[in-house]
Structure formats: C-alpha cells, structure tokens
Short mmCIF file of the C-alpha atoms (twelve columns), coordinates in Angstrom:
data_MODEL
# 
_entry.id   MODEL 
# 
loop_
_atom_site.group_PDB 
_atom_site.id 
_atom_site.type_symbol 
_atom_site.label_atom_id 
_atom_site.label_alt_id 
_atom_site.label_comp_id 
_atom_site.label_asym_id 
_atom_site.label_seq_id 
_atom_site.Cartn_x 
_atom_site.Cartn_y 
_atom_site.Cartn_z 
_atom_site.pdbx_PDB_model_num 
ATOM 1   C CA . TYR A 1   67.506 117.498 158.606 1 
ATOM 2   C CA . ARG A 2   70.929 117.919 160.059 1 
ATOM 3   C CA . ASP A 3   70.975 121.719 159.891 1 
ATOM 4   C CA . ALA A 4   67.452 122.290 161.205 1 
ATOM 5   C CA . THR A 5   67.121 125.234 163.560 1 
ATOM 6   C CA . ILE A 6   64.325 127.046 165.316 1 
ATOM 7   C CA . LEU A 7   64.274 130.584 163.977 1 
ATOM 8   C CA . LYS A 8   61.624 131.920 166.293 1 
ATOM 9   C CA . ASP A 9   59.233 130.678 168.945 1 
ATOM 10  C CA . THR A 10  56.135 132.321 170.309 1 
ATOM 11  C CA . VAL A 11  54.263 131.372 173.476 1 
ATOM 12  C CA . ILE A 12  50.722 132.671 173.918 1 
ATOM 13  C CA . ARG A 13  48.556 132.086 176.984 1 
ATOM 14  C CA . ASP A 14  45.132 130.847 175.997 1 
ATOM 15  C CA . GLY A 15  43.111 131.063 179.163 1 
ATOM 16  C CA . GLU A 16  44.045 129.704 182.578 1 
ATOM 17  C CA . LYS A 17  45.248 126.230 181.612 1 
ATOM 18  C CA . ASN A 18  46.298 126.388 177.972 1 
ATOM 19  C CA . VAL A 19  49.329 127.700 176.183 1 
ATOM 20  C CA . LEU A 20  49.810 127.936 172.427 1 
ATOM 21  C CA . VAL A 21  53.352 127.479 171.182 1 
ATOM 22  C CA . ASN A 22  54.352 128.361 167.624 1 
ATOM 23  C CA . PHE A 23  57.724 127.587 166.077 1 
ATOM 24  C CA . ASP A 24  59.242 128.985 162.892 1 
ATOM 25  C CA . ILE A 25  61.642 126.306 161.682 1 
ATOM 26  C CA . TYR A 26  64.352 126.331 159.060 1 
ATOM 27  C CA . GLU A 27  64.799 122.711 157.982 1 
ATOM 28  C CA . GLY A 28  67.941 123.264 155.949 1 
ATOM 29  C CA . PRO A 29  68.897 121.076 153.018 1 
ATOM 30  C CA . LYS A 30  68.496 117.308 152.943 1 
ATOM 31  C CA . TYR A 31  71.747 115.391 153.005 1 
ATOM 32  C CA . TYR A 32  72.312 112.068 151.301 1 
ATOM 33  C CA . VAL A 33  74.765 109.275 152.016 1 
ATOM 34  C CA . GLY A 34  77.728 109.137 149.662 1 
ATOM 35  C CA . ASN A 35  80.445 106.499 149.671 1 
ATOM 36  C CA . ILE A 36  80.966 104.433 152.803 1 
ATOM 37  C CA . VAL A 37  84.600 103.521 153.433 1 
ATOM 38  C CA . TRP A 38  85.740 101.232 156.252 1 
ATOM 39  C CA . THR A 39  89.330 101.313 157.529 1 
ATOM 40  C CA . GLY A 40  91.021 99.165  160.141 1 
ATOM 41  C CA . ASN A 41  88.538 96.316  159.885 1 
ATOM 42  C CA . ALA A 42  90.444 93.050  159.641 1 
ATOM 43  C CA . LYS A 43  87.912 90.768  161.347 1 
ATOM 44  C CA . TYR A 44  84.850 91.542  159.216 1 
ATOM 45  C CA . SER A 45  84.600 92.415  155.533 1 
ATOM 46  C CA . ASP A 46  83.330 95.721  154.178 1 
ATOM 47  C CA . THR A 47  80.449 93.800  152.599 1 
ATOM 48  C CA . LEU A 48  79.308 92.368  155.938 1 
ATOM 49  C CA . LEU A 49  79.722 95.688  157.759 1 
ATOM 50  C CA . ASN A 50  77.731 97.487  155.055 1 
ATOM 51  C CA . LYS A 51  74.968 94.878  155.284 1 
ATOM 52  C CA . ILE A 52  74.721 95.290  159.059 1 
ATOM 53  C CA . LEU A 53  74.912 99.073  158.783 1 
ATOM 54  C CA . GLY A 54  71.894 99.032  156.487 1 
ATOM 55  C CA . VAL A 55  72.751 102.416 154.993 1 
ATOM 56  C CA . LYS A 56  73.698 102.788 151.364 1 
ATOM 57  C CA . ARG A 57  74.748 105.434 148.902 1 
ATOM 58  C CA . GLY A 58  71.835 107.685 148.012 1 
ATOM 59  C CA . ASP A 59  69.873 107.155 151.239 1 
ATOM 60  C CA . VAL A 60  68.717 110.252 153.080 1 
ATOM 61  C CA . PHE A 61  71.277 110.832 155.844 1 
ATOM 62  C CA . SER A 62  70.049 110.199 159.378 1 
ATOM 63  C CA . GLU A 63  72.607 110.681 162.134 1 
ATOM 64  C CA . GLU A 64  70.263 108.933 164.563 1 
ATOM 65  C CA . LYS A 65  70.010 105.835 162.356 1 
ATOM 66  C CA . LEU A 66  73.752 105.843 161.669 1 
ATOM 67  C CA . ASN A 67  74.629 106.023 165.369 1 
ATOM 68  C CA . ALA A 68  72.099 103.315 166.254 1 
ATOM 69  C CA . LYS A 69  73.544 100.934 163.662 1 
ATOM 70  C CA . LEU A 70  77.147 101.726 164.619 1 
ATOM 71  C CA . LEU A 71  76.920 101.928 168.389 1 
ATOM 72  C CA . GLY A 72  73.853 99.883  169.206 1 
ATOM 73  C CA . GLY A 73  71.746 100.353 172.218 1 
ATOM 74  C CA . GLY A 74  68.956 98.267  170.730 1 
ATOM 75  C CA . ARG A 75  67.689 94.925  171.960 1 
ATOM 76  C CA . ASN A 76  68.458 92.964  168.822 1 
ATOM 77  C CA . ALA A 77  72.263 93.257  168.911 1 
ATOM 78  C CA . ASP A 78  72.082 93.925  165.176 1 
ATOM 79  C CA . ASP A 79  74.653 96.679  165.107 1 
ATOM 80  C CA . ILE A 80  78.350 96.974  164.318 1 
ATOM 81  C CA . SER A 81  79.404 97.425  167.946 1 
ATOM 82  C CA . SER A 82  77.564 94.278  169.044 1 
ATOM 83  C CA . ILE A 83  79.147 91.968  166.487 1 
ATOM 84  C CA . TYR A 84  82.619 93.040  167.579 1 
ATOM 85  C CA . MET A 85  81.892 92.974  171.311 1 
ATOM 86  C CA . ASN A 86  80.070 89.637  171.100 1 
ATOM 87  C CA . ASP A 87  83.214 88.246  169.475 1 
ATOM 88  C CA . GLY A 88  85.451 89.420  172.331 1 
ATOM 89  C CA . TYR A 89  86.534 92.847  171.053 1 
ATOM 90  C CA . LEU A 90  85.521 94.670  174.230 1 
ATOM 91  C CA . THR A 91  87.507 97.808  173.442 1 
ATOM 92  C CA . PHE A 92  85.933 98.188  170.005 1 
ATOM 93  C CA . SER A 93  85.363 101.769 168.932 1 
ATOM 94  C CA . VAL A 94  84.154 103.402 165.766 1 
ATOM 95  C CA . ASP A 95  84.702 107.000 164.724 1 
ATOM 96  C CA . PRO A 96  82.435 107.988 161.846 1 
ATOM 97  C CA . GLU A 97  83.885 110.757 159.721 1 
ATOM 98  C CA . GLN A 98  81.466 112.867 157.747 1 
ATOM 99  C CA . THR A 99  82.748 114.782 154.775 1 
ATOM 100 C CA . GLY A 100 80.965 117.134 152.442 1 
ATOM 101 C CA . ILE A 101 80.711 116.461 148.738 1 
ATOM 102 C CA . TYR A 102 79.887 119.383 146.545 1 
ATOM 103 C CA . ASN A 103 78.357 119.437 143.066 1 
ATOM 104 C CA . ASP A 104 77.417 115.758 143.289 1 
# 
C-alpha cells in the first residue's frame, strides 16, 4: 500500500506498565505492476532481467520487493545488481521510473 498513511494515533496509559496504542490507518488504493521496460541493457536480455526481477504485469506492486530484486542486499546474489557486479560492472546503477496508468 504505497499511499498508506496514519490518520490518527491515540496513546492511552493502562496502569503503571502498560500503554494501549490505537492507529487509524488509510491504506489507499492497491497498485499493480504494468509494463516493464528496460533501457540501456546491452549485456543481458530483457527476458533474463525480467526472470531475475521476478515481477510481472498484474502483480500487486511492492516497492520493497522491487528494490530488493533490483539492488540486492540479500545473501543469494539473485538480484539485478549482483549479476552485473559479479560480471565486472562495478559502477552498475539502476533508476526505476514509476509512471501512473489511468483507466487501465
């Protein structure tokens, strides 16, 4: 839920050692992945990059998952950044561009 926000929070003391915390949350709309377009990739094909990315059209959008699969940080080196860096492209960078699609 990319647009989730906390509308209101309430903190209530419940005795000496306990506190009750209530949150009113607006989740916002769900977003879904549309088309994925790669540019500037000469070393690896779109097909391979899409397979490694593991995100496809129609999936519920998760910025956390997208960033993990693009930039890595995991132990498995199963991300886009790792395949480039492991092949000697130490200055590899990726700049995901998110665009809105309306009435889709």
